[in-house]
C-alpha positions in Angstrom: -0.1 0.0 0.2 1.3 3.5 -0.8 -0.1 6.7 0.7 -1.0 9.1 -1.7 1.3 12.7 -2.0 -0.8 16.1 -1.4 -0.8 16.9 -5.1 -2.5 13.4 -5.9 -5.1 14.0 -3.4 -5.8 17.7 -4.5 -6.4 16.3 -7.8 -9.1 13.4 -6.7 -10.4 15.9 -4.4 -10.9 18.6 -7.1 -12.8 16.1 -9.4 -16.4 16.4 -10.2 -18.8 15.6 -13.0 -17.9 18.7 -15.2 -14.2 18.4 -13.9 -12.8 15.1 -14.7 -9.1 15.1 -13.9 -7.2 12.9 -16.0 -4.4 13.8 -18.9 -4.4 11.6 -21.9 -2.5 10.9 -25.4 -4.2 10.8 -29.0 -1.7 8.9 -31.1 -1.8 8.1 -34.6 -0.4 5.3 -36.5 0.4 4.4 -40.2 -0.1 0.6 -41.0 2.7 -1.0 -42.4 2.4 -1.5 -46.0 2.6 -5.1 -45.9 -0.1 -5.9 -43.5 -4.0 -6.4 -44.2 -5.5 -3.6 -41.9 -8.0 -6.1 -40.5 -5.2 -8.9 -40.1 -2.8 -6.1 -38.0 -5.9 -4.9 -35.7 -7.2 -8.1 -34.8 -3.6 -9.3 -34.3 -3.1 -5.9 -31.9 -6.4 -6.5 -30.0 -5.7 -9.9 -29.5 -2.0 -9.1 -27.6 -4.1 -6.4 -25.6 -7.0 -8.6 -24.6 -5.5 -10.6 -21.3 -6.9 -10.5 -17.9 -3.2 -10.5 -16.7 -2.6 -8.4 -13.7 -0.8 -5.6 -15.0 2.5 -3.5 -13.7 2.9 -0.3 -11.9 1.3 1.8 -12.1 -1.5 0.3 -13.7 -2.1 -2.1 -10.8 -3.0 0.5 -8.5 -6.3 1.1 -7.2 -8.0 4.0 -4.9 -8.3 2.6 -1.1 -10.4 4.9 1.3 -9.0 8.1 -0.8 -6.0 8.2 1.3 -3.7 5.8 -0.1 -3.3 3.6 -3.5 -3.2 -0.4 -3.5 -2.3 -3.5 -5.7 -5.4 -5.1 -7.5 -5.9 -8.8 -6.9 -8.2 -9.1 -10.1 -8.0 -7.8 -13.3 -10.9 -7.6 -15.9 -9.4 -6.2 -19.2 -12.6 -5.3 -20.7 -13.5 -2.8 -18.3 -10.4 -0.4 -19.3 -9.8 -1.4 -23.3 -12.1 -0.9 -25.6 -12.7 -0.9 -29.9 -13.9 1.3 -32.0 -14.5 1.3 -35.9 -15.0 4.5 -37.4 -17.8 4.9 -40.0 -16.8 7.4 -42.0 -12.7 7.0 -41.3 -12.5 10.8 -40.9 -10.2 12.0 -38.4 -13.0 14.5 -37.3 -15.1 11.7 -36.5 -12.5 10.2 -34.0 -11.5 13.7 -32.6 -15.5 14.0 -32.0 -15.6 10.8 -30.0 -12.7 11.1 -28.4 -13.8 14.8 -27.0 -17.3 12.9 -25.7 -14.8 10.2 -24.2 -12.8 12.9 -22.6 -15.5 14.3 -20.9 -16.3 11.4 -18.8 -14.9 10.2 -15.2 -12.5 7.0 -14.8 -14.4 5.0 -12.3 -12.4 5.2 -9.0 -13.3 1.0 -8.1 -10.8 0.4 -10.6 -7.2 1.4 -11.9 -7.8 5.0 -13.2 -6.7 4.5 -16.7 -8.7 3.5 -20.1 -7.2 2.7 -23.6 -9.5 3.4 -27.0 -8.7 2.0 -30.0 -10.0 3.5 -32.9 -9.6 1.8 -36.5 -10.8 2.3 -40.0 -9.2 5.9 -40.2 -8.2 6.9 -43.1 -4.9 7.9 -44.7 -3.6 11.5 -44.4 -3.5 12.2 -48.2 -5.3 10.6 -51.0 -2.6 7.9 -51.8 -1.5 7.3 -48.3 -1.1 4.6 -45.6 -4.6 4.1 -43.8 -4.1 4.2 -40.1 -5.5 3.8 -36.5 -5.4 5.6 -33.3 -5.3 5.0 -29.9 -6.4 7.5 -26.7 -5.1 6.4 -23.6 -6.2 8.4 -20.6 -5.2 8.1 -16.8 -5.8 10.2 -13.8 -4.2 13.2 -13.0 -3.4 11.2 -9.2 -1.6 8.2 -10.9 0.9 10.2 -13.2 1.4 13.8 -14.9 1.4 14.1 -18.5 5.0 14.2 -18.8 5.6 11.1 -17.1 2.7 9.6 -19.1 4.4 10.6 -22.2 7.7 9.2 -21.4 5.9 5.9 -20.5 3.9 5.3 -23.7 7.1 6.3 -25.7 9.0 3.8 -24.0 6.6 1.1 -24.5 7.0 1.6 -28.2 9.8 0.1 -30.5 12.3 2.2 -32.6 13.0 -0.4 -34.8 10.1 -1.7 -37.7 10.9 -5.0 -37.1 10.4 -5.4 -33.6 6.7 -7.0 -32.1 5.2 -6.1 -29.5 5.4 -8.9 -26.5 2.9 -7.3 -24.0 1.3 -4.0 -24.1 2.0 -1.1 -22.3 0.7 -2.1 -18.5 1.9 -5.4 -19.0 5.7 -4.6 -19.4 8.0 -3.8 -17.1 9.1 -0.3 -16.4 12.0 0.4 -14.9 11.4 3.0 -11.8 13.9 4.4 -9.3 12.1 2.3 -5.8 11.8 5.7 -3.8 9.9 6.9 -6.5 7.2 4.5 -5.3 7.4 3.6 -1.6 6.8 6.3 1.3 10.2 7.9 2.4 11.8 6.3 5.3 13.7 9.7 6.8 12.4 10.6 9.8 9.9 12.9 10.5 12.3 15.2 12.1 15.0 15.2 9.2 12.1 16.3 7.2 10.8 18.9 9.5 14.6 20.4 9.4 14.6 20.1 5.9 11.5 22.4 5.2 12.8 25.3 8.0 16.4 25.4 5.7 14.3 26.0 2.6 12.1 29.1 4.3 14.7 31.5 4.1 15.6 31.5 0.4 11.8 31.2 -0.2 11.0 34.1 1.9 13.9 36.4 0.1 12.5 35.5 -3.3 8.6 36.6 -1.7 10.4 39.8 -0.5 12.2 40.4 -3.7 9.0 40.2 -5.2 7.3 42.4 -3.2 10.1 45.0 -3.7 9.6 45.0 -7.7 6.1 45.0 -7.6 6.6 48.3 -5.6 9.1 49.6 -8.1 8.7 51.0 -11.8 12.0 49.0 -12.3 9.9 46.2 -12.4 8.7 46.8 -15.9 12.1 46.4 -17.2 12.8 43.5 -19.2 14.9 41.5 -17.1 13.2 42.0 -14.0 9.8 41.7 -15.1 7.5 40.6 -12.2 4.2 39.3 -12.8 1.9 39.4 -9.5 -0.7 36.5 -8.8 -3.4 39.6 -9.1 -2.4 40.6 -12.8 -4.3 38.5 -14.8 -7.4 39.7 -16.2 -11.0 38.9 -16.4 -11.6 37.2 -19.9 -14.1 34.9 -21.4 -11.6 32.2 -20.9 -12.0 32.5 -17.0 -15.6 31.5 -16.9 -17.4 28.5 -15.1 -17.3 25.3 -17.2 -19.8 22.9 -18.2 -19.5 19.6 -18.9 -18.9 19.7 -22.6 -15.1 19.5 -24.0 -14.2 20.1 -27.6 -10.6 18.4 -28.5 -8.7 20.1 -31.5 -5.3 18.8 -32.8 -3.1 20.2 -35.2 0.7 19.4 -36.3 3.1 22.2 -37.3 6.5 21.5 -38.8 9.2 22.3 -36.5 11.9 23.3 -38.5 9.3 26.8 -39.2 9.3 27.5 -35.7 13.1 27.0 -35.5 13.6 29.2 -38.6 12.0 32.0 -37.1 13.7 31.6 -33.7 16.9 31.4 -34.8 16.2 34.6 -37.4 15.0 36.3 -34.0 17.3 35.1 -31.5 15.1 33.9 -28.9 14.4 30.0 -28.3 11.9 27.8 -30.1 9.6 27.3 -27.4 9.3 31.2 -27.2 8.1 31.2 -30.7 5.8 28.4 -29.8 4.4 30.6 -26.9 4.2 33.7 -29.4 2.0 31.9 -32.1 -0.3 30.7 -29.2 -0.5 34.5 -27.8 -0.9 35.6 -31.2 -3.8 33.0 -31.8 -5.7 33.6 -28.4 -5.4 37.1 -29.3 -7.0 37.2 -32.7 -9.8 34.4 -31.5 -10.6 36.9 -28.5 -11.1 40.0 -31.1 -13.0 37.4 -32.9 -15.4 37.6 -30.0 -15.6 41.1 -29.4 -13.5 40.1 -26.0 -9.9 41.2 -25.6 -8.9 42.5 -22.5 -7.1 45.8 -22.4 -4.5 44.0 -20.1 -2.3 41.3 -21.1 -3.5 37.9 -20.6 -1.2 35.4 -18.2 -0.4 31.6 -19.0 0.8 29.8 -16.6 3.4 27.6 -18.2 4.3 24.4 -16.4 8.1 23.2 -16.0 9.3 19.6 -14.8 11.0 19.5 -11.9 12.0 15.9 -12.2 16.1 15.2 -12.6 15.4 12.2 -14.4 13.1 10.1 -16.5 12.6 7.0 -13.5 9.7 8.8 -11.4 6.5 8.5 -12.4 4.1 10.8 -9.8 3.4 14.5 -10.2 6.7 16.2 -10.2 5.7 20.0 -11.6 5.3 23.5 -11.2 5.0 26.7 -12.9 6.2 30.1 -14.2 3.8 32.7 -14.8 3.9 34.0 -18.6 3.0 37.7 -19.6 1.5 36.6 -23.4 1.4 40.5 -24.3 -1.9 39.8 -26.0 -3.2 43.2 -25.9 -0.3 45.0 -28.0 -1.0 44.6 -31.6 2.9 44.7 -32.4 4.0 40.7 -32.7 7.3 41.2 -32.3 6.5 43.5 -28.9 4.4 39.8 -27.8 7.3 38.3 -28.7 9.6 40.6 -26.7 7.9 40.5 -23.4 7.0 36.6 -23.8 11.1 36.0 -24.0 11.5 38.4 -21.1 8.6 36.8 -19.1 9.9 33.2 -19.7 13.6 34.0 -18.8 12.8 35.9 -15.8 10.7 32.5 -14.4 13.6 30.1 -15.4 16.1 32.8 -13.3 13.8 32.8 -10.3 13.5 28.8 -10.2 17.1 28.4 -10.9 17.9 30.4 -7.8 16.2 27.5 -5.5 15.9 23.9 -5.0 13.0 21.9 -6.2 11.6 21.9 -3.2 11.9 25.7 -2.2 10.4 26.7 -5.8 7.6 24.3 -5.3 6.8 25.9 -1.6 7.5 29.4 -3.0 5.0 28.9 -6.0 2.5 27.9 -2.9 2.7 30.7 -1.1 2.6 32.7 -4.4 -0.7 31.9 -5.3 -1.6 30.7 -2.3 -5.1 32.5 -2.6 -5.4 30.7 -6.0 -4.8 27.0 -4.7 -7.5 28.1 -1.4 -9.9 28.6 -4.7 -9.5 26.2 -6.3 -9.0 23.1 -3.4 -12.3 24.8 -2.1 -14.0 24.6 -5.2 -14.9 28.7 -5.3 -14.8 30.5 -8.5 -13.4 34.1 -7.8 -14.1 36.7 -9.9 -10.7 37.2 -10.0 -8.1 34.5 -11.6 -4.3 34.3 -10.6 -3.9 33.2 -14.5 -6.0 33.5 -17.7 -5.0 29.4 -18.8 -2.1 27.0 -19.0 0.2 26.1 -22.2 2.1 23.3 -21.9 5.1 21.9 -23.4 5.3 17.9 -22.7 8.8 16.6 -24.1 8.6 14.3 -26.9 11.0 11.9 -29.1 13.0 12.8 -31.8 13.4 9.4 -33.2 10.2 7.3 -35.3 8.7 4.9 -33.0 6.6 1.9 -34.0 4.0 -0.5 -32.4 4.4 -4.0 -34.3 5.8 -2.0 -37.4 3.3 0.7 -37.2 4.8 3.9 -37.4 3.7 6.6 -35.0 3.0 9.7 -37.0 1.5 12.1 -34.5 1.5 12.2 -30.4 -1.3 14.8 -29.2 -1.8 16.1 -25.4 -5.4 16.5 -24.1 -5.4 18.0 -20.4 -7.8 19.1 -17.6 -10.0 22.2 -17.5 -10.8 24.0 -13.9 -14.0 25.8 -13.5 -12.5 29.4 -14.4 -10.0 27.8 -17.0 -12.0 26.8 -19.8 -8.7 26.7 -22.1 -5.6 24.5 -22.4 -2.9 24.0 -24.7 -0.6 21.8 -24.6 2.1 20.7 -27.2 5.0 18.2 -27.5 7.8 17.4 -30.0 7.8 14.2 -32.1 10.4 13.8 -34.6 10.4 17.0 -37.2 7.0 18.0 -36.0 5.4 20.2 -33.1 2.0 18.6 -32.3 -0.8 20.4 -30.7 -3.9 19.0 -28.4 -6.2 22.2 -27.3 -8.6 21.1 -24.6 -11.6 23.6 -24.1 -15.2 23.9 -22.5 -17.6 24.0 -25.5 -20.0 25.7 -23.9 -17.8 28.5 -22.8 -16.0 29.1 -25.9 -17.8 29.6 -28.8 -16.0 29.0 -31.8 -13.1 27.5 -30.5 -12.5 24.8 -33.5 -11.1 28.2 -35.1 -8.2 27.9 -32.8 -6.1 25.7 -34.9 -6.1 27.5 -38.1 -5.3 30.9 -36.0 -2.6 29.5 -34.8 -1.1 28.4 -38.3 -2.3 32.2 -39.6 -0.1 33.0 -36.3 3.0 31.2 -37.5 2.7 32.3 -41.0 3.0 36.0 -39.7 5.9 35.7 -38.0 7.7 33.6 -41.0 6.3 36.7 -43.5 6.8 39.9 -41.7 10.8 40.9 -41.8 11.8 41.3 -38.5 15.6 41.5 -39.0 16.3 44.6 -37.7 14.3 44.0 -34.4 15.8 40.9 -33.1 14.9 40.5 -29.4 
């Protein structure tokens, strides 16, 4: 039996019918050229169809809401489902996945599901037929970064290697201390926490001084308070409906713009998101006078052995109130650099504590399921690390990986993206009732990238 962490418990506490707390991945595969589609899918389905007890973490079930315990019996038909698309269109698959993403996981079972969609038409007219996997798991069980890494490690780097076992039956190497209760004496934990108070206090003191000074507006010391985010239509109460959008863009396009403007690729991606959101809000006559603030998650894990929740956030000024694209990019770049510098001055534990104190009121509102008129941030934009090399499942090539995330009351939009091979795959999760015509966002992202590519900013390097 393994005790739930405070963060894991929070994800369980926050969950309700309109606020399911699972993360997911939408993975698209091309069938091997020499394989019949029906035969290939049937073989894959048969490999999945086993009631053998899964390995960690897929064998964990909640025990009285405060611990995980290992199951003794397993029924695969309660976790894995097969769907045959009627039209073969990607839009049909995404519509079904959007509905599946609305549904809570059953807490009497291990908190994960896998859905196989077959009969997916080729991406191009003369292309290869495809299939799709939608894997969702509760955020209390695993965070998005760990889930992506776990899935990648379950695939092969060779098209000739055949799957012997599905992901939940494979032995995943892990650091033992990541999964058992820490045996360090409580007194030592207390001493560590006391020792970490001073640097946290120094950062909070510095934040206060910056907030009182006009110097806080200079790029390198840009300070974002937890009260700075403006009210917007992104921050309404959410309903039960979800709309998922997906988009793939070539990474080289972002890299070329970033190189020309002397910023990081991630800065350009955030700027493209900012521009797309700005144009969406303009189309709804709902652009705030103040810039939107994004929470950008950063992973605090030192290696890929841990599977639990190890994330914190840096606030980022998206500059959405500024019509000048290069000015928005400059604000984003400086914001991200300031956040990274602050995180770099503290240990992992200190930075988590700093974030917890700085955004304490927002955390209390979230934990108490309140809905304040003022939000600490407007949306989450998350970069989930991917894999630069091709991955295969029984010879079927993985062509795209789209993340799907969670929404909260007051947070009706989430943009997550991952890098796979030479592409950036965007997964957009939105509340369909709160944000009308949000399905336009993928095309707005594409247009925003074209804007950065087409304009001559060579004399305006960031």
